[in-house]
N, C-alpha and C positions, 0 to 999 in steps of 0.2 A: 667167648667172642671178644671180650676186651683184650685178653692175652694175645689172640690172633691179630687183632688190629695193631697192637703195640709192636708185635714181631714184624708185621708187614711194614710198619713205619720205619723200623730200624733197617730192614733190608733195602728199602728204597733209599734210606739215608737222607742226606741233605737235599736231594733233588725235590723232596716234598716242599721245600721252602721256595721252590721256583728258581733255583740256581744250581750250577755245578759246584762241586767241591773246590774250594779255593786253596791253591797250593802256592807257596813261595819257595823257590829254589835259591839256596845260598851258595854262591860261588865267588870267584875272584882270585883265589890262591889255591894251588894244588900242585903236587909233583906229577900229576897226570894232566892230560889236555882237556881242561874243563870247557874251553871255548868250542871244542868239538862235541863233548858229551852232553852238555846242558841242552843244546838244541834237539838231540835225539830223544832225551827224556821228555822234553816239552811236546814233541810230536807224538810220542807214544801216549802220553797222558791225555792230550787234547783231541785225539783223533775221532772220538765219538761224542765229544762235548760233555763227558761225565765230569771233567775237571776243567778249571780255569787256572792257568799257571802264570805267575809273575816271577821275576828274577830280581834278587837283591845282590849286587856285585860289590864285594868288599873293596877297600883300597888295595892297591898293589903293595908288594913288599917294600919295606922301608919308606912307606908313605909318611907324610907329615902328621903330627899330632892332631892338627886341625882336620885333616881328612878323616881320621878315625873318629873324632868327636862328631863329625857330621854324618857318619854312617850309623844309622840307628834303625834297623829293620823292625817294623811294628808287628811282632809275631802274633799278637792278639787279633790282628785284622784278618788272620788266615785260619783255615781249618787244619792245615798240615804245613809243617816246616820240613823241607827236604834238604839235607846237607850234601853238597858236592864240593865240600871245602876241606882242604888240608893245608894249613899254613900258619901264619903268625897268630898268637893268642888274641882273642877278641878283647875289646875294652871291658872293664868290670861290669858296667851297666848292661852290656849286651849279654854277657855270661849270665848275670842274675836274671835278666828278662827271659832267657830261654829256659832256665831251670824252673822258674815260677810258672811259665807258660805250660810246660809239660807236666809238672807236679800237680797243677790244678785241673788237669784234664785235657791238655793239648795233645796233638799228634806229632810225632817226630819220625822221619824216615832217614836212614843212614845208608849210603851207597858206597861200596868199594873203599877207596882211600880215605873217605871221611872217617873210617874207623882207625886211621893212622894218627888222627889229629889229637891234640890236647891231652897228651899222656899224663900231665901233671894236674889236670883238672878233675878232682874226685867225682863231682856230680856228673860230669860228662861221661866218665868211664862207667858209672853206674847206669846211666841212661842207655848206653850202647851195649852194655854187657860184656863184650869182648873187643879187644883192639890189638893192633900190631905196631911194631917199630917204636920210635920215639923213646927208646930206653926202657920199654916195658920188659918186665922180668917176673920171677916168682913173687916179688914184692907187690906186683900189680894184681895178682890173683892166679887161679889155676888155668891150665889148658882145659878146653871143653871139646870133646869129640865122641864119636861112637866107635866101639871096638868091633871086631869081626863077628862077635856074637850078637850084635845089634843092641848093645847096652851103652847107655850114655855114661861117660867117664868124666869125672872131675879130677884132674891130674895136677898135683901141687909140685911136681918135681922141678928142680932148678932149670933155668934156661931162658933164652931170649923170647920175646913175644913178637911173632910176625915173620913169615918166610913165604916163598913160593918158588916153584920150579919154572921151566920154560913155558911160555904160553902154548896152549893147546885146546882142542875141544875136550870136553869131559862130561861124564854121565852125572846127572843130578838124581839122587835117590830120595824119594819122599819117605819121611819117617812118621808123619802123622797125616793119614789120609782123610781125617775127619775135620781138620781145621778149615775154616772158611777160605783161607788163602789158597790152600793146596787141594781142596776137595775136587775130585774129577780129573786131576792130573794123572798121566801115566806114572806108575810106580818108579820107572826110570826113564829119563829123557835126556837127549844129547844137546848140550849147550855149546854155542859157537865159541871160537877161539877166544881165550880169556886167560887171565892170571888166576890160578887156583890158590887162594890164600890158605896157608896152613899155620899151625902153631899159634893161633890167636889166643890171647889170655887176658883176663880182667876179673872184675868182681864177680861176674857171672851170676848176679842175683836176679831172681824172677825171670830167667831166660827159658824159653821153650824153643827147642831146635826142631824145625818142621822138615828140613831136608839137609842132606849132606852130599859131599862128593869125595871120592877116594883119591887121596894124594899119593902119587908115586914117590914123592920126596919124603913126606913124614910117615908114610905107611899107615895112615889113619884116615878115618872117614870124617872129614872136616865140615863144620857147619856152613851151609850156604843160604839158608832161609831161616831167620830167627824172629821171634817176637819177645819183647821185654815190657814188663810193667814197671812204671816209675811213678810213684804217687798215684794219682788218679788218671795219669796219662798212659797212652799206648805208643810203643816204639816198634817200628818195623825195620829190620836190619838185613841187608844182603851184601856179602863181600864180593859178589859178582859185579862186572861192569867196568873193566879196566879201560876200554877204549870205545870209540864210536862203533866199531865193527862188533865188539862184544855186546853192546847195548842194542844192536839191530837184531839180535836173536829174538824170535817171537816168544820163546820161553821166558827170557829175561823181561821182555816188555809186559807180558801177562802177569808175571810175578810182581813187577813194579806197580802195575795198575791195581792189582788186587790187594797187594800189601798196603798201598797208599789209601785205598778205600777202607780197608780194615782199620788202619790207624785212625782214620777220621771218624768212623761210625761204629766200629766193633763188629761189623758184619761185612759180607761181600755179596753184591748183586751182579757184578760183572762176570760174564761167562768166559770160557776159554776160546781163543781164536780157533777157527776151523783148521788152520795149518799149524797148530801147536806141534812141536817136535815130538818124535817118538824115540825109542832107544837105538835106532839104527841110523838116523840121519838128522842133521840140524835143519832148522827152518828159520830163515831170516828175511827181513825187509830188504828191498833193493838198496 
Protein backbone atom coordinates (compact mmCIF):
# COMPACT_ATOMS: atom_id res chain seq x y z
CA UNK A 1 0.00 0.00 0.00
CA UNK A 2 2.79 2.41 0.90
CA UNK A 3 4.55 1.68 -2.40
CA UNK A 4 1.28 2.31 -4.28
CA UNK A 5 0.75 5.64 -2.54
CA UNK A 6 4.29 6.76 -3.29
CA UNK A 7 3.91 5.79 -6.95
CA UNK A 8 0.63 7.67 -7.19
CA UNK A 9 2.28 10.73 -5.64
CA UNK A 10 5.01 10.68 -8.28
CA UNK A 11 2.55 10.22 -11.13
CA UNK A 12 0.49 13.18 -10.03
CA UNK A 13 3.77 14.99 -9.44
CA UNK A 14 3.95 18.53 -8.29
CA UNK A 15 0.20 19.07 -8.69
CA UNK A 16 -0.19 17.51 -5.23
CA UNK A 17 1.43 20.63 -3.90
CA UNK A 18 -1.54 22.58 -5.19
CA UNK A 19 0.29 24.21 -8.07
CA UNK A 20 1.35 23.52 -11.64
CA UNK A 21 4.92 22.69 -12.58
CA UNK A 22 6.90 25.93 -12.73
CA UNK A 23 8.93 26.34 -15.93
CA UNK A 24 11.28 29.14 -16.92
CA UNK A 25 12.15 29.50 -20.62
CA UNK A 26 15.54 31.05 -21.34
CA UNK A 27 15.66 32.97 -24.63
CA UNK A 28 16.96 36.29 -25.95
CA UNK A 29 19.59 35.14 -28.43
CA UNK A 30 19.28 32.46 -31.08
CA UNK A 31 20.06 31.96 -34.74
CA UNK A 32 16.40 30.91 -34.95
CA UNK A 33 13.31 33.05 -34.37
CA UNK A 34 12.92 32.76 -30.61
CA UNK A 35 10.38 35.58 -30.57
CA UNK A 36 8.05 33.32 -32.59
CA UNK A 37 8.84 29.96 -30.97
CA UNK A 38 8.80 30.87 -27.28
CA UNK A 39 5.08 31.85 -27.39
CA UNK A 40 4.17 28.56 -29.09
CA UNK A 41 5.89 26.57 -26.34
CA UNK A 42 4.21 28.66 -23.65
CA UNK A 43 0.80 28.00 -25.19
CA UNK A 44 1.49 24.27 -25.51
CA UNK A 45 2.67 23.94 -21.92
CA UNK A 46 -0.02 26.09 -20.33
CA UNK A 47 -3.08 24.91 -22.25
CA UNK A 48 -4.41 22.66 -19.48
CA UNK A 49 -2.80 24.43 -16.52
CA UNK A 50 -0.38 21.57 -15.84
CA UNK A 51 2.46 24.09 -16.17
CA UNK A 52 3.06 27.70 -15.23
CA UNK A 53 5.61 29.30 -17.54
CA UNK A 54 7.84 32.33 -17.01
CA UNK A 55 10.41 33.73 -19.45
CA UNK A 56 13.87 35.05 -18.72
CA UNK A 57 15.18 36.93 -21.76
CA UNK A 58 18.93 37.47 -21.90
CA UNK A 59 20.57 40.69 -22.98
CA UNK A 60 20.90 41.17 -26.73
CA UNK A 61 24.14 40.54 -28.57
CA UNK A 62 26.95 42.93 -27.70
CA UNK A 63 25.02 44.22 -24.70
CA UNK A 64 26.89 46.09 -22.00
CA UNK A 65 28.67 44.34 -19.16
CA UNK A 66 26.16 45.94 -16.81
CA UNK A 67 23.25 44.36 -18.69
CA UNK A 68 24.81 40.91 -18.32
CA UNK A 69 25.55 41.51 -14.64
CA UNK A 70 21.91 42.39 -14.08
CA UNK A 71 20.66 39.25 -15.84
CA UNK A 72 20.59 36.54 -13.21
CA UNK A 73 17.79 33.99 -13.70
CA UNK A 74 16.99 32.29 -10.40
CA UNK A 75 16.96 28.68 -11.55
CA UNK A 76 16.22 27.38 -8.08
CA UNK A 77 12.86 29.16 -8.14
CA UNK A 78 11.64 26.78 -10.85
CA UNK A 79 10.95 23.09 -11.29
CA UNK A 80 12.24 23.10 -14.89
CA UNK A 81 14.62 25.27 -16.91
CA UNK A 82 13.89 25.14 -20.66
CA UNK A 83 16.51 26.50 -23.04
CA UNK A 84 15.47 28.21 -26.28
CA UNK A 85 18.86 29.94 -26.34
CA UNK A 86 21.77 29.82 -28.75
CA UNK A 87 24.07 32.80 -28.49
CA UNK A 88 26.84 34.45 -26.51
CA UNK A 89 28.32 32.68 -23.51
CA UNK A 90 26.55 33.36 -20.25
CA UNK A 91 28.37 35.02 -17.36
CA UNK A 92 30.32 32.61 -15.17
CA UNK A 93 27.90 32.87 -12.26
CA UNK A 94 24.94 31.93 -14.50
CA UNK A 95 26.88 28.99 -15.90
CA UNK A 96 27.77 27.78 -12.42
CA UNK A 97 24.22 28.23 -11.17
CA UNK A 98 22.77 26.10 -13.98
CA UNK A 99 25.31 23.32 -13.46
CA UNK A 100 24.65 23.21 -9.72
CA UNK A 101 20.89 23.40 -10.24
CA UNK A 102 20.83 20.35 -12.52
CA UNK A 103 23.55 18.40 -10.73
CA UNK A 104 21.67 18.66 -7.43
CA UNK A 105 18.43 17.36 -8.89
CA UNK A 106 17.02 20.10 -11.12
CA UNK A 107 15.31 19.56 -14.48
CA UNK A 108 16.62 20.88 -17.79
CA UNK A 109 14.92 20.84 -21.21
CA UNK A 110 16.84 21.47 -24.44
CA UNK A 111 14.98 22.31 -27.65
CA UNK A 112 16.41 22.37 -31.19
CA UNK A 113 19.13 25.04 -31.61
CA UNK A 114 19.81 25.14 -27.87
CA UNK A 115 22.00 22.12 -28.62
CA UNK A 116 24.11 24.34 -30.89
CA UNK A 117 25.08 26.53 -27.96
CA UNK A 118 28.18 26.59 -25.77
CA UNK A 119 30.40 24.10 -27.60
CA UNK A 120 33.35 25.02 -25.34
CA UNK A 121 31.44 24.60 -22.06
CA UNK A 122 32.23 21.02 -20.91
CA UNK A 123 29.45 20.68 -18.31
CA UNK A 124 26.83 21.97 -20.73
CA UNK A 125 27.85 19.40 -23.32
CA UNK A 126 27.61 16.63 -20.74
CA UNK A 127 24.15 17.88 -19.74
CA UNK A 128 22.77 17.88 -23.29
CA UNK A 129 24.58 14.69 -24.38
CA UNK A 130 24.86 15.65 -28.05
CA UNK A 131 25.24 18.96 -29.85
CA UNK A 132 25.93 20.45 -33.24
CA UNK A 133 27.91 23.21 -34.92
CA UNK A 134 30.09 25.62 -32.90
CA UNK A 135 33.24 23.81 -34.04
CA UNK A 136 32.15 20.45 -32.66
CA UNK A 137 34.19 17.55 -34.02
CA UNK A 138 35.47 14.11 -33.05
CA UNK A 139 37.18 15.87 -30.14
CA UNK A 140 33.70 16.63 -28.78
CA UNK A 141 32.73 12.96 -28.63
CA UNK A 142 31.11 10.33 -30.86
CA UNK A 143 28.17 10.46 -33.21
CA UNK A 144 25.17 8.64 -31.75
CA UNK A 145 22.57 7.04 -34.00
CA UNK A 146 20.66 3.84 -34.79
CA UNK A 147 21.72 1.69 -37.72
CA UNK A 148 19.32 -0.12 -40.07
CA UNK A 149 19.43 -3.18 -37.83
CA UNK A 150 17.98 -1.16 -34.98
CA UNK A 151 21.21 -1.06 -33.00
CA UNK A 152 22.46 2.04 -31.19
CA UNK A 153 25.88 3.03 -32.55
CA UNK A 154 28.55 5.19 -30.92
CA UNK A 155 30.65 6.28 -33.88
CA UNK A 156 34.02 8.01 -33.15
CA UNK A 157 34.95 8.65 -36.80
CA UNK A 158 36.35 12.12 -37.61
CA UNK A 159 33.95 14.77 -38.83
CA UNK A 160 32.03 17.90 -37.97
CA UNK A 161 29.18 17.86 -35.51
CA UNK A 162 25.84 19.11 -36.78
CA UNK A 163 24.12 19.14 -40.16
CA UNK A 164 20.68 19.04 -41.73
CA UNK A 165 19.06 18.84 -45.13
CA UNK A 166 16.12 20.85 -46.51
CA UNK A 167 13.16 21.30 -44.21
CA UNK A 168 10.48 18.67 -44.64
CA UNK A 169 7.96 16.49 -42.85
CA UNK A 170 9.55 13.32 -41.47
CA UNK A 171 8.64 10.14 -39.63
CA UNK A 172 9.57 9.84 -35.98
CA UNK A 173 10.19 6.23 -34.92
CA UNK A 174 9.84 5.23 -31.27
CA UNK A 175 12.76 3.13 -30.02
CA UNK A 176 11.60 2.67 -26.42
CA UNK A 177 7.86 2.11 -26.14
CA UNK A 178 8.04 1.65 -22.37
CA UNK A 179 9.49 4.99 -21.33
CA UNK A 180 6.99 7.35 -19.65
CA UNK A 181 7.53 10.02 -22.33
CA UNK A 182 6.82 7.76 -25.31
CA UNK A 183 4.45 5.17 -23.92
CA UNK A 184 1.27 4.90 -25.97
CA UNK A 185 2.68 6.74 -28.99
CA UNK A 186 2.37 5.17 -32.45
CA UNK A 187 5.59 3.38 -33.33
CA UNK A 188 5.91 5.80 -36.26
CA UNK A 189 4.28 9.22 -36.54
CA UNK A 190 4.63 12.04 -39.02
CA UNK A 191 6.13 15.28 -37.75
CA UNK A 192 5.37 18.66 -39.34
CA UNK A 193 7.88 20.49 -41.55
CA UNK A 194 11.10 20.89 -39.62
CA UNK A 195 14.88 20.71 -39.82
CA UNK A 196 15.97 17.11 -39.27
CA UNK A 197 19.27 17.49 -37.41
CA UNK A 198 21.87 14.86 -38.22
CA UNK A 199 25.45 14.12 -37.21
CA UNK A 200 25.11 15.48 -33.69
CA UNK A 201 28.01 14.49 -31.47
CA UNK A 202 29.16 15.03 -27.92
CA UNK A 203 30.10 13.25 -24.70
CA UNK A 204 26.95 11.09 -25.06
CA UNK A 205 27.18 10.08 -21.40
CA UNK A 206 24.09 8.61 -19.71
CA UNK A 207 22.00 9.24 -22.83
CA UNK A 208 18.92 7.18 -23.63
CA UNK A 209 17.57 7.62 -27.17
CA UNK A 210 13.79 7.19 -27.08
CA UNK A 211 13.02 8.00 -30.74
CA UNK A 212 14.81 8.61 -34.03
CA UNK A 213 14.13 9.90 -37.55
CA UNK A 214 15.81 8.70 -40.73
CA UNK A 215 17.92 11.37 -42.38
CA UNK A 216 18.20 11.22 -46.15
CA UNK A 217 21.34 13.31 -45.81
CA UNK A 218 23.28 11.23 -43.30
CA UNK A 219 21.59 7.92 -44.21
CA UNK A 220 21.27 7.22 -40.49
CA UNK A 221 18.47 7.09 -37.93
CA UNK A 222 19.16 10.25 -35.95
CA UNK A 223 18.12 10.88 -32.30
CA UNK A 224 14.94 12.96 -31.97
CA UNK A 225 13.88 12.33 -28.36
CA UNK A 226 16.52 11.81 -25.68
CA UNK A 227 16.90 11.77 -21.92
CA UNK A 228 20.16 12.36 -20.08
CA UNK A 229 21.14 11.89 -16.45
CA UNK A 230 23.42 14.58 -15.04
CA UNK A 231 24.26 14.18 -11.39
CA UNK A 232 20.94 13.89 -9.60
CA UNK A 233 19.17 15.86 -12.33
CA UNK A 234 17.12 14.85 -15.37
CA UNK A 235 17.53 16.35 -18.84
CA UNK A 236 15.07 16.06 -21.72
CA UNK A 237 16.44 16.92 -25.17
CA UNK A 238 14.71 17.13 -28.55
CA UNK A 239 16.40 18.45 -31.72
CA UNK A 240 12.93 19.06 -33.21
CA UNK A 241 11.40 22.55 -33.23
CA UNK A 242 13.07 24.74 -35.86
CA UNK A 243 10.22 27.23 -36.28
CA UNK A 244 6.79 28.12 -34.94
CA UNK A 245 5.15 25.96 -37.62
CA UNK A 246 7.34 23.02 -36.55
CA UNK A 247 6.31 23.50 -32.93
CA UNK A 248 2.62 23.61 -33.84
CA UNK A 249 2.84 19.89 -34.60
CA UNK A 250 0.66 18.07 -32.05
CA UNK A 251 3.33 15.39 -31.85
CA UNK A 252 6.01 17.91 -30.96
CA UNK A 253 3.78 19.58 -28.39
CA UNK A 254 2.90 16.32 -26.67
CA UNK A 255 6.57 15.31 -26.65
CA UNK A 256 7.49 18.69 -25.17
CA UNK A 257 4.81 18.51 -22.50
CA UNK A 258 5.55 14.93 -21.51
CA UNK A 259 9.31 15.44 -21.64
CA UNK A 260 9.05 18.52 -19.45
CA UNK A 261 6.86 16.73 -16.92
CA UNK A 262 9.24 13.77 -16.86
CA UNK A 263 12.24 16.06 -16.32
CA UNK A 264 10.45 17.66 -13.35
CA UNK A 265 8.99 14.55 -11.71
CA UNK A 266 10.56 11.43 -13.20
CA UNK A 267 7.14 10.24 -14.36
CA UNK A 268 4.42 11.27 -16.83
CA UNK A 269 0.73 11.70 -16.04
CA UNK A 270 -0.19 13.68 -19.17
CA UNK A 271 -1.95 11.67 -21.86
CA UNK A 272 -1.61 11.99 -25.62
CA UNK A 273 -3.81 14.38 -27.55
CA UNK A 274 -6.78 12.81 -29.33
CA UNK A 275 -5.45 14.19 -32.61
CA UNK A 276 -1.90 12.89 -32.14
CA UNK A 277 -0.41 12.26 -35.61
CA UNK A 278 -0.10 8.85 -37.17
CA UNK A 279 2.29 7.52 -39.81
CA UNK A 280 0.30 8.88 -42.75
CA UNK A 281 -0.49 12.49 -41.94
CA UNK A 282 0.64 15.35 -39.72
CA UNK A 283 -1.56 16.94 -37.09
CA UNK A 284 -1.03 20.55 -36.10
CA UNK A 285 -2.68 23.37 -34.20
CA UNK A 286 -4.02 26.29 -36.27
